[in-house]
Steps between C-alpha positions, in 0.01 A plus 500: 500500500758534223225561241334764719835672552560517125152639442556772761838591351353518149211714626746741664719497191199580285420805709857624462521417133174668404638847571844437353421247224771276644484129432432260783465127478546146620673250268584128529763333280605137484807361319495129425761263643819477290825304523813670635860435408552355851263212434202644687180676405366849577151646486411855601189668642485879493235718663507877461307787656553853371341836564575871498384828650535845338695754702509791253307534177492794261525563126875556527606251768382175659639309796373166634609253766427132474542148627592191298522183709596178321508168685693207348470130586795298366390136475810277473553128468816294455737787583562418867348838593164550663229720347540865594321832467616851410341846502563806288337798675553815297388857579509684166488880488407619149542852366388623158535827311255470206506740207278526194800582278867412529644263752301365793693356795435244769704345782450212741689435823406182683669395825431134577520218749624184321483232765322199651384745775621264775758757613570827323852643487692741279558229236123467452458850358514581132429781258373538145471815292390618157543826309312527170430762237235472228469707186202522257682446169169474316139502618497119492864442600661577834871437565643412839854505641638459848676268742402268781666340801324194632505128579282405201777282357595327826781718629493878549617668182457806279341451157354726231127566466454568131227469240189645351121483531299487177122548501391488134133511600274463802510119480877435497779578747854389412753561780853411396647596834792301646477295718116466481378511138133428434232516228136557595187485283178647634220270391224702668443740787512206744759268342866530390741226392874520468847352517804611695826420675637589843793415729400288797806506722593650835745451786459448874690455823338191654563205729529159333551194722614717789749708298439859382580524130484748214258343249427615144260377233535606136240421235287642221131452425310518172120463490168550331225652709174685529349776707127502568314787665177357647419825682644848471866534613532137616701281263546124505831394345603154383828393339675180399839450342859382530785566745855478366860619552483380862780498756504452877790613720552477878820622662632602841503335843727202567348281226626449142353727236200355318472583129227336296368533149126432490316353203236702318142451621151643475325754719148628560373816663164632614418819684266791572620859458342840542569776250 
């Protein structure tokens, strides 16, 4: 039943995406078990569904609404805490003002539910936002500058979104954009390989052992990967790499605060996206 549900959602997402060229997809990520500073071990399963629907589309302005639902399974041992789940359900609204010359602008506003979905209150709601401008410095070089507010680094914070995109030829794409740099080489029409980094954190208001707590995970991922297009518009993605700079924090309720450093580990990802 779960598989059929995913197929139906992807089919619907494909219909929406075809008219607006919005990405839709289903992605599964697994992070291997690693030691924590509390003497336990933590592994993480992450499943994500994302899609979007165009609301307005013209040469001068585009507006889309989307859904990005990420489900997390925290698998713990030796910490005196049972395994638990968390959900990040975001509803991004994206606006873009493209221009052939001069600055182009884009903005994202994404209200969210960050919860275990057992009971939803005011503390379960969150917000992320992005404002970005891009400028064609040269035909092959595009500069970007802006700011973001999100939970990408565990706790809600404002950080700069700066960098550049360099496309020296049709085969190479070099995106030096903080906090998600990547390099992609197009081997053929159907196959691309690349390397990149991304933050992997978030925060939630969830119940652990009968107590509602404010939980945050901070980490960074670096990986090698490939994208294969077996049929038009459908892309299979596969990645493998390392997870590092990891911290876990749980506070609130009538229990002592839990702060843990987590050892580096490996991760793997596979998914299907529509472009």
